Structure formats: structure tokens, C-alpha cells
C-alpha positions in Angstrom: -189.8 -56.9 -17.9 -192.4 -54.6 -19.3 -195.2 -57.4 -18.8 -194.0 -57.4 -14.7 -193.4 -53.6 -14.7 -196.9 -53.6 -16.1 -198.4 -56.1 -13.8 -197.1 -54.1 -10.8 -198.6 -50.7 -12.1 -202.2 -52.1 -12.0 -202.1 -53.9 -9.0 -199.8 -51.6 -6.7 -200.2 -48.6 -8.5 -203.8 -49.0 -9.6 -203.0 -48.3 -13.1 -206.6 -49.6 -13.9 -208.0 -47.1 -12.1 -206.4 -44.1 -14.0 -207.3 -45.7 -17.3 -210.8 -45.9 -16.2 -211.1 -42.5 -15.0 -209.7 -41.3 -18.3 -212.4 -43.4 -20.1 -215.0 -41.7 -17.8 -213.5 -38.7 -19.1 -213.6 -39.4 -22.5 -217.3 -40.6 -22.1 -218.5 -37.5 -20.6 -216.4 -35.6 -23.2 -218.6 -37.4 -26.0 -221.6 -36.7 -24.6 -221.1 -32.8 -24.6 -220.4 -33.1 -28.5 -218.1 -30.3 -27.7 -215.3 -32.1 -26.2 -215.3 -35.4 -29.1 -211.7 -33.9 -30.1 -210.3 -34.3 -26.2 -212.7 -37.8 -26.1 -210.4 -39.4 -28.7 -207.1 -38.1 -26.6 -208.6 -39.3 -23.5 -209.3 -42.8 -24.8 -205.4 -42.8 -25.8 -204.2 -41.6 -22.4 -206.5 -44.7 -20.8 -204.6 -47.1 -23.0 -201.3 -45.3 -22.1 -201.8 -45.5 -18.4 -203.1 -49.0 -18.3 -200.2 -50.1 -19.7 -197.6 -47.4 -19.4 -194.5 -49.7 -19.6 -192.7 -50.8 -22.7 -194.8 -48.1 -24.9 -194.2 -44.4 -25.4 -196.3 -41.3 -26.5 -195.2 -40.2 -30.3 -197.1 -37.4 -32.1 -199.1 -38.8 -34.9 -197.7 -36.4 -37.6 -194.5 -37.6 -36.7 -195.2 -41.1 -36.5 -196.9 -41.2 -40.1 -195.2 -38.3 -41.7 -198.6 -36.7 -42.6 -200.1 -33.4 -40.9 -203.2 -34.0 -39.4 -206.0 -31.6 -37.4 -204.6 -33.1 -33.9 -201.2 -31.8 -35.0 -201.6 -28.7 -36.9 -202.5 -25.2 -35.4 -205.7 -26.3 -34.4 -204.0 -29.0 -32.1 -202.0 -26.4 -30.2 -205.0 -24.7 -29.7 -207.0 -27.9 -28.5 -203.9 -28.5 -26.6 -204.1 -25.3 -24.9 -207.6 -25.4 -24.0 -206.9 -28.7 -22.2 -204.1 -27.6 -20.6 -206.1 -24.9 -19.3 -209.2 -27.1 -18.1 -207.7 -30.5 -17.4 -204.2 -30.5 -18.1 -202.4 -28.5 -15.0 -204.6 -30.6 -12.4 -204.0 -33.8 -14.0 -200.2 -33.3 -14.3 -200.0 -32.0 -10.4 -202.1 -35.1 -9.4 -199.4 -37.3 -11.2 -196.4 -35.3 -10.0 -198.2 -36.0 -6.3 -198.5 -39.7 -7.2 -194.8 -39.9 -8.5 -193.6 -38.3 -5.4 -195.7 -41.1 -3.1 -194.5 -43.7 -5.4 -190.6 -42.7 -4.8 -190.6 -43.0 -1.2 -189.9 -46.9 -1.6 -187.3 -48.2 -4.2 -189.6 -51.0 -5.6 -192.2 -48.0 -6.0 -189.3 -45.7 -8.2 -190.3 -47.2 -11.8 -194.0 -46.8 -10.8 -193.2 -43.4 -9.8 -191.2 -43.0 -13.6 -194.5 -44.2 -15.0 -196.5 -41.5 -13.4 -193.7 -38.9 -14.5 -194.6 -40.1 -18.1 -198.0 -39.4 -17.6 -197.5 -36.3 -16.1 -195.7 -35.0 -19.3 -198.3 -36.5 -21.1 -201.4 -35.4 -19.6 -199.8 -31.7 -20.3 -200.9 -32.1 -24.4 -202.5 -35.1 -25.2 -203.9 -34.3 -28.4 -202.4 -35.8 -31.8 -200.3 -38.4 -29.8 -200.5 -41.8 -30.7 -199.3 -44.7 -28.4 -196.5 -46.9 -30.1 -193.9 -49.8 -28.7 -191.0 -48.2 -27.4 -189.0 -49.7 -30.9 -191.4 -48.0 -32.9 -190.8 -44.6 -30.9 -187.0 -45.1 -31.0 -187.2 -45.3 -34.7 -189.7 -42.4 -34.8 -186.9 -40.7 -33.0 -184.0 -41.7 -34.7 -185.5 -40.8 -38.5 -186.2 -36.9 -37.0 -183.0 -37.1 -35.9 -181.3 -38.0 -39.1 -184.0 -35.2 -41.0 -182.4 -32.4 -38.0 -178.9 -33.5 -38.8 -178.9 -33.6 -42.9 -181.0 -29.7 -42.9 -178.1 -28.9 -40.7 -175.1 -30.4 -43.0 -177.1 -28.7 -46.0 -178.3 -31.8 -47.8 
């Protein structure tokens, strides 16, 4: 099912164009040298926007269990700068495209993909793209940890 939705995404929603724009942003960020931390996030988002179905974004720290620069205080600062300069505009554009896709029943899954990308465009630094089953396992692992702390164990 994910394969079919990804094909529809790239044909009707022009997902490959969105991915190409994210890659162009990565190249521009890399050229500036200062933008290199955001370039990696742009490449991750390009991958995610090319094939959004069957995959999810998770925090690198949640996935590996190891803190990194992108998931710590510097990552938060990078995400805030990103949000102010580009994230808000990308989020608005994905929300607008989601509204356009949601006009037809066939476009509803494509609208859902744009909604996922809108959320991801806000704070992309420190994220990894993983299959949905891995994201579910990460989510369950975090849930078990929180439950253990709540119960005092």
C-alpha cells in the first residue's frame, strides 16, 4: 500500500519536485558554510518528502539512545533559527497544499502526507527517517520508560 501511495504522491502531488527543492536548499546551505547543520536536515527532509508513506521521522536521540549536538541545546537553537527563517514558510506552504489535496477523496492520503511534512518542516534538525515499524518501536520504548518512572521502577 505504501508503494502505491508513494507512486501517487510523486505523480499527482509532485513529491519529486518537493524533494528536489529540499535538495537545492541543502546545496545552498552547504555553500554558505554556516548553513551546513541545516543542510543535513534538508537532505533528510528531501528523502522524507520523496517517499513519505511507510516512513516516519523520529529524534536521533530517541532512536539511538545517545545524545547528539542536533538533539541537545544546540539542536534546539538550530531549530529555532530554522523556524524563524524558513520553517514557518515551509509549514504554511505544506498546509496550503494539504488543503488543496483534501478537496477530493483520492487526494486525502496525499493531504495527510503534506500535513506530516508541515510538522516536520518546523523543526527538522536532529531527526532521522525510519520505517513506520521502527518508529512504533521507538515510541513504545519511550512509553515503557515513562511508565517505569511513573510507577517508581
